C-alpha positions in Angstrom: 0.1 0.0 -0.1 3.0 2.2 -0.2 2.2 3.2 -3.7 -1.0 4.9 -2.6 0.9 6.8 0.4 3.4 8.0 -2.2 0.8 8.6 -4.9 3.0 6.4 -7.2 1.1 6.2 -10.5 4.0 4.3 -11.9 3.6 1.4 -9.5 -0.2 1.7 -9.2 -1.6 2.5 -12.7 -4.7 4.6 -13.4 -6.7 1.4 -14.0 -6.0 0.0 -10.6 -6.8 3.1 -8.9 -10.3 3.1 -10.5 -10.6 -0.4 -9.3 -9.8 0.6 -5.9 -12.0 3.4 -6.0 -15.1 1.2 -6.7 -14.2 -1.4 -4.0 -13.7 0.7 -1.0 -15.0 -0.4 2.2 -18.1 1.4 3.7 -18.1 2.8 7.3 -19.7 -0.3 8.7 -17.2 -2.4 6.9 -14.5 -0.3 8.5 -15.7 -0.7 12.0 -15.9 -4.6 11.5 -12.3 -4.7 10.3 -11.3 -2.5 13.1 -12.9 -4.8 15.7 -11.3 -8.0 14.0 -9.2 -10.3 16.0 -6.2 -12.4 14.6 -5.7 -11.7 10.8 -5.1 -15.3 10.3 -8.6 -16.2 10.3 -9.1 -14.0 7.5 -9.0 -14.7 3.8 -6.8 -13.1 1.4 -9.4 -10.7 0.2 -10.5 -9.7 3.8 -6.8 -9.1 4.7 -6.4 -6.9 1.8 -9.5 -5.0 2.6 -8.3 -4.5 6.2 -5.0 -3.3 4.9 -7.0 -0.5 2.9 -9.0 0.4 6.0 -5.8 1.3 7.9 -4.7 3.7 5.1 -5.4 7.4 6.4 -7.9 9.3 4.1 -7.8 6.7 1.5 -10.7 8.0 -0.4 -9.2 11.4 -0.7 -5.9 10.1 -1.8 -7.3 7.9 -4.4 -9.4 10.9 -5.8 -6.3 13.1 -6.1 -4.6 10.2 -8.0 -7.6 9.9 -10.4 -7.1 13.6 -11.2 -3.4 13.1 -11.5 -4.0 10.2 -13.9 -6.8 11.8 -16.1 -5.9 15.4 -16.1 -4.0 15.5 -19.5 -6.9 13.6 -21.3 -9.4 15.8 -19.8 -7.7 19.0 -20.8 -7.3 17.6 -24.3 -11.0 17.0 -24.6 -12.1 20.2 -23.0 -9.8 22.9 -24.8 -11.2 22.2 -28.2 -14.7 22.5 -27.1 -14.3 25.8 -25.6 -12.4 26.9 -28.8 -15.3 25.8 -31.1 -17.8 27.9 -29.0 -15.8 31.0 -28.9 -14.8 31.0 -32.6 -18.6 30.3 -33.5 -19.9 32.8 -31.1 -17.6 35.6 -32.6 -18.3 34.7 -36.2 -22.3 34.6 -35.5 -21.9 38.0 -33.8 -20.0 39.6 -36.8 -21.8 37.9 -39.7 -23.0 40.8 -41.4 -24.4 38.9 -44.4 -26.3 36.6 -42.2 -27.9 39.7 -40.6 -29.1 40.9 -44.0 -30.5 37.4 -44.6 -32.7 37.7 -41.4 -33.6 41.3 -42.5 -35.1 39.7 -45.6 -36.8 37.0 -43.7 -38.2 39.6 -41.5 -39.7 41.6 -44.5 -41.3 38.3 -45.7 -42.8 37.8 -42.4 -44.3 41.4 -42.1 -45.7 41.1 -45.7 -47.5 38.1 -44.9 -48.9 39.4 -41.6 -49.7 42.7 -42.9 -53.2 42.1 -42.8 -53.4 40.9 -39.3 -50.7 42.6 -37.3 -48.5 45.5 -37.4 -44.9 45.3 -38.4 -42.3 43.3 -36.2 -38.9 44.5 -35.3 -37.6 40.9 -35.1 -38.4 37.4 -34.4 -37.1 34.4 -32.5 -34.5 32.0 -34.3 -36.7 29.1 -33.6 -39.0 30.7 -36.2 -36.0 29.7 -38.9 -37.4 26.1 -38.7 -40.8 26.9 -39.7 -39.4 28.6 -43.1 -38.9 25.0 -44.4 -42.2 23.8 -43.1 -44.8 26.3 -44.6 -45.8 25.2 -48.0 -47.2 26.8 -50.8 -51.1 26.0 -51.3 -50.4 25.7 -55.1 -47.4 23.5 -55.2 -46.8 21.5 -52.1 -43.1 20.9 -53.1 -42.5 24.7 -52.4 -41.9 26.0 -49.2 -41.6 29.8 -47.9 -37.9 29.0 -47.7 -37.6 28.4 -51.2 -39.2 31.8 -52.0 -36.8 33.4 -49.6 -33.8 31.7 -51.4 -35.1 32.7 -54.8 -35.8 36.4 -53.7 -32.2 36.7 -52.2 -30.6 35.2 -55.3 -32.5 37.5 -57.4 -32.2 40.7 -55.4 -29.2 40.3 -53.2 -26.8 37.5 -54.8 -23.9 38.7 -52.7 -25.8 37.2 -49.7 -25.8 33.8 -50.8 -22.4 33.3 -49.5 -23.5 34.1 -46.0 -22.6 30.7 -44.7 -19.0 31.4 -45.2 -19.1 33.7 -42.3 -20.6 30.8 -40.0 -18.0 28.3 -40.8 -17.5 27.4 -37.1 -21.1 26.8 -36.2 -21.3 23.1 -37.2 -18.5 22.3 -34.6 -19.9 24.5 -31.9 -23.5 22.7 -32.4 -22.0 19.4 -31.4 -20.7 20.9 -28.2 -22.8 19.5 -25.2 -22.2 22.6 -23.0 -23.9 21.1 -19.8 -21.6 18.3 -20.0 -18.5 20.3 -20.6 -19.0 22.6 -18.0 -19.7 19.7 -15.4 -16.4 18.1 -16.6 -14.7 21.6 -16.0 -16.1 21.9 -12.4 -14.9 18.3 -11.7 -11.4 19.1 -13.2 -11.2 22.3 -11.0 -12.5 20.7 -7.8 -9.9 17.7 -8.3 -7.0 20.1 -9.0 -8.1 22.2 -5.9 -8.1 18.9 -3.9 -4.8 18.2 -5.0 -3.4 21.8 -3.9 -5.1 21.1 -0.4 -3.2 17.9 -0.2 -0.1 19.3 -0.7 -0.9 22.2 1.8 -1.7 19.6 4.4 1.3 17.5 3.9 3.7 20.4 3.7 7.3 19.2 3.4 6.0 15.5 3.6 4.1 15.8 0.3 4.7 13.0 -2.2 7.1 13.9 -4.8 4.7 12.7 -7.8 2.1 15.2 -6.3 4.4 18.2 -6.1 5.8 17.6 -9.8 2.0 17.4 -10.9 1.1 20.7 -9.4 4.2 22.5 -10.6 3.8 21.2 -14.2 0.0 21.6 -14.5 -0.8 24.8 -12.6 -0.3 27.2 -15.6 -2.0 25.0 -18.0 -5.1 24.9 -15.5 -5.2 28.5 -15.2 -5.1 28.7 -19.2 -8.1 26.3 -19.3 -10.1 28.4 -16.8 -9.6 31.4 -18.7 -10.4 29.7 -21.9 -13.7 28.7 -20.4 -14.5 32.2 -19.1 -13.8 33.6 -22.5 -16.0 31.1 -24.3 -18.9 31.9 -21.8 -18.6 35.4 -22.2 -18.4 35.6 -26.0 -21.2 33.3 -26.2 -23.4 35.5 -23.8 -22.6 38.5 -25.9 -23.5 36.6 -29.2 -26.9 35.3 -28.0 -27.9 38.5 -26.6 -27.1 40.2 -29.8 -29.8 37.9 -31.3 -32.4 38.6 -28.5 -32.1 35.3 -26.6 -31.0 34.3 -23.1 -27.8 32.2 -22.3 -29.8 30.8 -19.3 -32.3 29.3 -21.3 -30.6 28.4 -24.7 -27.2 26.6 -24.3 -24.6 26.9 -27.0 -25.4 23.7 -28.8 -29.2 24.6 -29.1 -28.3 27.9 -30.4 -25.7 26.8 -33.0 -27.7 23.8 -34.0 -30.5 26.2 -35.2 -28.1 28.1 -37.3 -26.5 25.0 -38.7 -30.0 23.5 -39.7 -30.9 26.7 -41.3 -27.7 26.6 -43.5 -28.4 23.0 -44.6 -32.1 23.8 -45.3 -31.0 27.0 -47.1 -28.4 25.2 -49.4 -31.0 22.5 -50.0 -33.6 24.9 -51.3 -30.9 26.6 -53.6 -30.3 23.1 -55.1 -33.9 22.4 -55.5 -34.4 25.8 -57.0 -31.5 25.2 -59.5 -32.9 21.7 -60.4 -36.4 23.1 -61.0 -35.1 25.9 -63.1 -33.1 23.7 -65.2 -36.1 21.3 -65.6 -38.3 24.2 -66.6 -35.5 25.4 -69.2 -35.3 22.0 -70.7 -39.3 22.0 -71.2 -39.1 25.4 -72.8 -36.2 24.4 -75.1 -38.1 21.4 -75.9 -41.2 23.3 -76.8 -39.1 25.8 -78.6 -37.5 23.1 -80.6 -40.8 21.5 -81.5 -42.3 24.9 -82.6 -39.4 25.6 -84.9 -39.6 22.0 -86.4 -43.4 22.6 -87.0 -42.7 25.9 -88.5 -39.9 24.3 -90.8 -42.4 21.7 -91.9 -45.1 24.0 -92.7 -42.8 26.2 -94.9 -41.5 23.1 -96.6 -45.0 22.0 -97.2 -45.9 25.6 -98.5 -43.0 25.6 -100.9 -43.8 22.3 -102.2 -47.6 23.2 -102.9 -46.4 26.4 -104.5 -43.8 24.5 -106.6 -46.3 22.0 -107.6 -48.7 24.8 -108.6 -46.2 26.5 -110.7 -45.5 23.4 -112.6 -49.1 22.6 -113.1 -49.7 26.2 -114.3 -46.5 25.8 -116.7 -47.8 22.6 -118.2 -51.2 24.1 -118.8 -49.8 27.2 -120.6 -47.6 24.9 -123.0 -50.4 23.0 -123.8 -52.5 26.1 -124.7 -49.6 27.5 -126.7 -49.0 24.2 -128.8 -52.7 24.1 -129.9 -54.6 26.8 -131.8 -58.1 27.1 -130.8 -60.4 28.2 -133.8 -62.2 30.6 -131.4 -59.1 32.4 -130.7 -58.6 33.2 -134.4 -60.1 36.7 -135.1 -61.6 38.0 -138.3 -59.1 38.2 -141.2 -56.2 36.0 -139.4 -56.3 33.4 -141.8 -55.8 35.8 -144.7 -52.8 37.2 -142.8 -51.2 33.9 -142.6 -51.7 33.2 -146.3 -50.3 36.7 -147.2 -47.4 35.8 -145.3 -46.8 32.7 -147.1 -47.0 34.5 -150.5 -44.6 36.9 -149.5 -42.1 34.1 -148.5 -42.7 32.7 -151.9 -41.8 35.9 -153.7 -38.8 36.6 -151.7 -37.5 33.2 -152.7 -38.4 33.5 -156.3 -36.3 36.5 -156.7 -33.3 34.9 -155.2 -30.1 34.0 -157.4 -31.4 30.4 -158.0 -31.9 30.1 -161.8 -35.4 29.7 -163.0 -36.1 27.7 -166.1 -37.0 29.6 -169.2 -40.2 29.1 -171.0 -39.8 27.6 -174.4 -42.2 28.4 -177.4 -44.9 25.9 -178.1 -44.6 24.0 -181.2 -47.1 21.5 -182.8 -46.0 18.2 -182.0 -47.5 15.0 -181.9 -47.6 14.8 -178.3 -47.5 17.7 -175.7 -44.6 18.1 -173.6 -44.7 17.5 -169.8 -45.3 20.5 -167.5 -42.7 20.6 -164.7 -43.2 22.9 -161.5 -40.3 24.9 -159.9 -39.0 22.4 -157.1 -37.0 25.4 -155.3 -40.4 27.4 -154.7 -42.1 24.5 -153.5 -39.1 23.6 -150.9 -39.2 27.4 -150.0 -42.7 27.4 -149.0 -42.5 24.5 -146.8 -39.6 26.0 -145.0 -41.5 29.2 -144.5 -44.5 27.5 -143.0 -42.3 25.7 -140.5 -40.5 28.7 -139.4 -43.9 30.7 -139.0 -45.1 27.9 -136.9 -42.0 28.0 -134.6 
């Protein structure tokens, strides 16, 4: 049992200290062991328990040894928690873009309630959850938050990046503040217990305890200052938003902000998907309209071409056949006169004309031969006039 008196964690490990703390004898057991007779009548377990009862302030010493064994691990767990709360509180307090987003939401609320109540100057952050619940009576897939996101993106596009000013909110939302503060109080009380043990022992203080207090005193002070800073920063932040630190712990407050960011980004993605779908529908309708127009134009051109071809064939048939009703009075005489003129011109050409011989009495008359050239000329003239 010398390891307990000397608070030697090398000989008596932290696991063994925990086991001893759980099997400490009660007051009644202490009295029974004090009134015992010869130890030879006791079992090994009873002799061990009797030896524990003889250690002065056993429970107190074991508690100090647990503090010494768990201090580094406890500090490593608590310091990041305080850091997350401090950083998130500062970000939320100075997030100007998020403040403007809240102003837009307040304007929506005042517009919706304009017929019932007067304008409000603010709203509780718990109302942010209702934005994703209130649905449109026309389209149940649309919520009020969808409209808020669309309005902000259209009128205040610079506010769409407001989440960048709240980047530490997610980590702070996971801090269980009540548990953290309970652990902090336990460490403080344990460290104070170790200090009192040194004061009580004075020069007889065990060396491991002296080294522990000397090495961790500054770190303990730093942890206490860090805890105070986190608490003060959070109180300033939540008061800025009109809430109370007593009724709203950091994990509840930052969880609301984190959830709003998630819902905001989700609505943004759904709005983009809906807009892309509507654009594809408009493009498809426009494409079909253009295709229909081209088809109608093509059909019109084909009909016009067919009409022109049909009219042209009819005109050729009319030009190729002379209708007797179309010939006026005297047209036939004009045609015949043209034939005569053609014959006359051909007759005056350089083609020699056979001379006429005197008729003499002969037993048989000479055969009469017509001018072959003149006859050929008339045929050509008629064909040329037809063409």
